[in-house]
C-alpha positions as CSV (number, residue, x, y, z in Angstrom):
1,M,25.2,5.1,8.9
2,N,21.6,6.4,9.4
3,M,21.0,7.3,13.1
4,L,17.8,5.2,13.0
5,Y,19.6,2.1,12.1
6,N,20.2,1.1,15.8
7,Q,17.1,3.0,17.2
8,V,14.3,1.2,15.4
9,G,14.9,-2.2,13.7
10,L,14.5,-4.2,10.6
11,V,11.7,-3.4,8.1
12,S,10.2,-6.1,6.1
13,I,8.8,-4.7,2.9
14,I,6.0,-6.7,1.3
15,M,5.7,-6.7,-2.5
16,P,3.5,-8.9,-4.5
17,A,4.5,-9.0,-8.3
18,Y,2.6,-10.2,-11.4
19,N,3.5,-9.2,-15.0
20,C,4.9,-5.8,-13.9
21,Q,8.0,-5.6,-16.1
22,D,7.3,-2.0,-17.0
23,F,7.3,-0.7,-13.5
24,I,8.9,-3.0,-10.9
25,E,12.5,-1.8,-11.5
26,E,11.5,1.7,-10.6
27,S,9.6,0.4,-7.4
28,I,12.6,-1.6,-6.3
29,D,15.0,1.3,-6.9
30,S,12.9,3.5,-4.7
31,V,13.5,1.0,-1.9
32,I,17.2,0.6,-2.6
33,N,17.5,4.5,-2.6
34,Q,16.0,4.8,1.0
35,S,17.9,6.9,3.5
36,Y,17.0,4.2,6.1
37,I,19.1,1.2,5.4
38,D,17.9,-1.6,7.7
39,W,15.3,-3.3,5.5
40,E,14.5,-6.5,3.6
41,L,12.5,-6.5,0.5
42,I,10.4,-9.6,0.1
43,I,8.9,-10.1,-3.4
44,I,6.5,-12.8,-4.2
45,D,6.1,-13.4,-7.9
46,D,2.8,-14.8,-8.7
47,C,3.8,-16.8,-11.9
48,S,4.6,-13.8,-14.1
49,E,4.8,-14.5,-17.8
50,D,6.9,-11.5,-18.8
51,D,10.4,-10.3,-17.7
52,T,9.4,-9.5,-14.2
53,V,11.5,-12.2,-12.6
54,S,14.7,-11.5,-14.6
55,I,14.5,-7.8,-13.6
56,I,14.2,-8.9,-9.9
57,Q,17.1,-11.3,-10.3
58,K,19.3,-8.4,-11.6
59,K,18.5,-6.3,-8.6
60,I,19.2,-9.2,-6.2
61,N,22.7,-9.5,-7.7
62,V,23.5,-6.1,-6.6
63,D,21.6,-5.9,-3.3
64,N,21.2,-9.0,-1.1
65,R,18.6,-7.3,1.0
66,I,16.2,-8.2,-1.8
67,K,14.6,-11.7,-1.5
68,L,12.5,-13.3,-4.2
69,Y,10.0,-16.3,-3.8
70,R,7.9,-17.7,-6.5
71,L,4.5,-19.2,-6.2
72,E,3.9,-22.5,-8.1
73,T,0.4,-21.5,-9.3
74,N,-1.1,-18.0,-10.0
75,S,-3.0,-17.4,-6.7
76,G,-3.6,-13.6,-6.5
77,A,-2.4,-10.7,-4.4
78,A,-3.9,-12.0,-1.1
79,I,-2.0,-15.2,-1.2
80,A,1.2,-13.4,-2.4
81,R,1.0,-10.9,0.5
82,N,0.2,-13.6,3.1
83,T,3.3,-15.7,1.8
84,A,5.7,-12.6,2.0
85,I,4.4,-11.9,5.5
86,S,5.1,-15.4,6.5
87,Y,8.8,-14.9,5.5
88,A,9.1,-11.5,7.2
89,K,11.7,-11.2,9.9
90,G,11.3,-7.4,10.7
91,E,10.1,-5.6,13.7
92,F,8.1,-3.6,11.3
93,I,6.2,-4.6,8.3
94,A,5.7,-2.2,5.3
95,F,3.9,-2.5,2.0
96,L,4.8,-1.4,-1.5
97,D,3.0,-2.4,-4.7
98,S,5.1,-3.3,-7.6
99,D,4.2,-0.3,-9.6
100,D,4.3,2.3,-6.8
101,I,7.2,4.5,-5.7
102,W,8.5,5.6,-2.5
103,F,10.2,8.9,-1.8
104,P,13.9,8.4,-0.6
105,N,13.1,9.5,3.0
106,K,9.8,7.5,3.3
107,L,11.1,4.9,5.8
108,E,13.2,7.4,7.7
109,K,10.5,9.9,8.3
110,Q,7.7,7.4,9.0
111,L,9.7,5.3,11.4
112,T,10.8,8.4,13.2
113,F,7.2,9.5,13.5
114,M,6.4,6.0,14.9
115,R,9.3,5.9,17.3
116,E,8.9,9.5,18.8
117,N,5.2,9.0,19.4
118,G,5.0,5.3,20.3
119,Y,2.6,4.5,17.4
120,S,2.2,0.9,16.1
121,F,0.2,1.5,13.0
122,T,0.7,4.4,10.6
123,C,0.2,5.6,7.0
124,S,1.1,8.8,5.2
125,S,-0.2,11.1,2.5
126,Y,0.5,10.2,-1.2
127,N,0.1,11.5,-4.6
128,K,-1.0,9.9,-7.9
129,I,1.0,9.4,-11.1
130,D,-0.1,7.9,-14.5
131,S,1.4,4.9,-16.2
132,S,4.3,7.0,-17.6
133,G,5.1,8.4,-14.2
134,N,3.6,11.9,-14.8
135,S,2.0,13.6,-12.0
136,L,-1.9,13.6,-11.9
137,R,-1.8,16.7,-9.6
138,Q,-3.8,14.8,-7.0
139,V,-2.6,14.5,-3.4
140,I,-4.5,12.2,-1.1
141,K,-4.0,13.5,2.4
142,T,-4.1,11.3,5.3
143,R,-6.3,11.7,8.4
144,E,-4.4,12.5,11.5
145,I,-6.1,9.7,13.4
146,S,-8.6,7.0,12.4
147,N,-10.4,4.3,14.2
148,Y,-12.2,1.2,12.7
149,D,-15.3,3.2,11.5
150,Q,-13.1,5.8,9.9
151,I,-11.0,3.2,8.1
152,L,-14.2,1.7,6.7
153,K,-14.8,5.0,4.9
154,Y,-11.3,6.2,4.4
155,S,-8.9,3.4,3.6
156,P,-5.1,4.3,3.7
157,G,-3.0,4.1,0.5
158,N,-1.6,0.5,0.5
159,S,2.0,1.7,-0.2
160,T,2.0,4.1,2.7
161,V,1.2,1.7,5.6
162,I,3.8,0.5,8.2
163,Y,2.8,-1.5,11.3
164,N,4.9,-2.7,14.3
165,S,4.7,-6.5,14.0
166,S,6.7,-7.1,17.2
167,R,3.9,-5.3,19.1
168,L,0.8,-6.2,17.2
169,G,1.8,-9.6,15.7
170,K,1.5,-10.6,12.0
171,F,-1.8,-10.3,10.2
172,Y,-3.0,-12.5,7.3
173,I,-5.9,-11.9,4.9
174,P,-8.7,-14.0,3.3
175,D,-8.2,-15.0,-0.2
176,I,-10.3,-12.5,-2.0
177,R,-9.1,-11.0,-5.4
178,K,-9.8,-7.5,-4.8
179,R,-9.8,-5.3,-1.6
180,N,-7.6,-7.7,0.3
181,D,-5.4,-4.8,1.5
182,Y,-8.5,-3.0,2.9
183,V,-9.3,-6.2,4.8
184,M,-5.9,-6.3,6.3
185,W,-6.2,-2.7,7.6
186,L,-9.5,-3.5,9.1
187,S,-7.9,-6.6,10.8
188,I,-4.9,-4.6,12.2
189,I,-7.1,-1.7,13.6
190,K,-9.0,-4.1,15.6
191,T,-5.8,-4.7,17.6
192,A,-4.0,-1.5,17.2
193,K,-7.2,0.6,17.9
194,Y,-5.9,3.6,16.0
195,L,-4.2,4.4,12.7
196,Y,-2.0,7.5,12.8
197,G,-1.3,9.5,9.7
198,Y,1.9,11.3,8.8
199,N,0.6,14.2,6.8
200,E,3.4,14.4,4.3
201,V,3.6,12.9,0.8
202,L,6.0,10.1,1.0
203,S,4.9,7.9,-2.0
204,S,3.4,7.9,-5.4
205,H,0.5,5.6,-6.3
206,R,0.4,4.7,-10.0
207,V,-3.0,4.7,-11.7
208,R,-3.3,2.2,-14.5
209,E,-6.4,1.6,-16.5
210,N,-6.0,-2.2,-16.6
211,S,-5.3,-2.4,-12.7
212,L,-7.7,-4.3,-10.5
213,S,-8.5,-1.1,-8.6
214,F,-9.2,1.2,-11.6
215,N,-12.8,0.5,-12.2
216,K,-14.7,1.6,-9.0
217,R,-18.0,0.1,-10.2
218,N,-16.5,-3.4,-10.3
219,L,-15.4,-3.0,-6.7
220,V,-19.0,-2.8,-5.4
221,K,-19.4,-6.6,-5.1
222,Y,-16.1,-6.9,-3.4
223,H,-17.0,-4.2,-0.9
224,W,-20.3,-5.8,-0.3
225,Y,-18.6,-9.1,0.4
226,V,-16.1,-7.5,2.8
227,Y,-18.9,-5.7,4.8
228,K,-21.3,-8.5,4.9
229,K,-19.3,-11.8,4.9
230,I,-16.0,-10.8,6.5
231,E,-16.8,-7.8,8.8
232,K,-20.5,-8.9,9.5
233,I,-21.7,-5.3,9.1
234,S,-25.5,-4.6,8.9
235,T,-27.2,-4.4,5.4
236,I,-28.2,-0.6,6.1
237,Y,-24.7,0.4,7.1
238,S,-23.2,-1.6,4.2
239,I,-25.4,0.4,1.9
240,Y,-24.3,3.6,3.5
241,L,-20.6,2.8,3.1
242,I,-21.0,1.9,-0.6
243,T,-22.9,5.2,-1.2
244,H,-20.1,7.0,0.7
245,M,-17.5,5.4,-1.5
246,F,-19.2,6.5,-4.7
247,T,-19.8,10.1,-3.4
248,K,-16.2,10.4,-2.5
249,T,-15.0,9.1,-5.8
250,V,-17.4,11.5,-7.7
251,F,-16.2,14.4,-5.6
252,R,-12.5,13.6,-6.3
253,K,-13.0,13.3,-10.0
254,G,-15.0,16.5,-10.1
255,L,-12.1,18.3,-8.2
256,M,-9.6,16.9,-10.7
257,L,-11.7,18.1,-13.7
258,L,-12.0,21.6,-12.1
259,K,-8.3,21.8,-11.6
260,K,-7.6,20.6,-15.2
261,N,-10.0,23.3,-16.6
262,R,-8.4,26.0,-14.6
263,K,-4.9,25.0,-15.8
264,E,-6.2,25.0,-19.5
265,N,-7.9,28.3,-19.1
266,K,-4.5,29.8,-17.8
267,T,-2.7,28.5,-20.8
């Protein structure tokens, strides 16, 4: 038995799911294969129309730590996440999107990091893969420590976050279609004060062209809504944050193209 089993506590893993038959089995398997074993995986199906539910049911048949709840109407990721959190029984709450993948020692390493340092709100570095699971040769390194203003500019990867719900309480998010995870981190940081980063790649984020987060331009109105309506940030600072978001995106894309060109030149 893993030494951390009795030293930390139950981890509730939150996973919204909608029409993700091509990816969810691999995501669930990455939880089942964790070296840390004291977890529950709470999956909320948002009225999938493909084979998502049947895939989940097969996994439940072999591992009763997996729990499935189905929404009666298609409601979006925010409602799905809130519903999962309402069912969560764990001392810790972690997040995993239904197309992302955890490394086998993700929970063990990050929970050890939290326990040894007394941290209540953490994230980790992660890499990016394409729809087929191929590496995009891009690593997003976490900041060592972030406060509210820094999270506004550098949001952690959704599938890297863990927080101690027994210390901080449970957090719920408003019903917005995009950037609802971002709003959750901003809510948690107001209580936790700091987000601590574990600087090791512990998960893979899958980049899909048809995903809600793929088109950065379409995210502008959602960011603006978050800044002005939810966070009550001034117009000037909101414009600065959106400009910062685009600058950061352009820089990352330029760096990726540079690496790609270098690789092609070598071959």
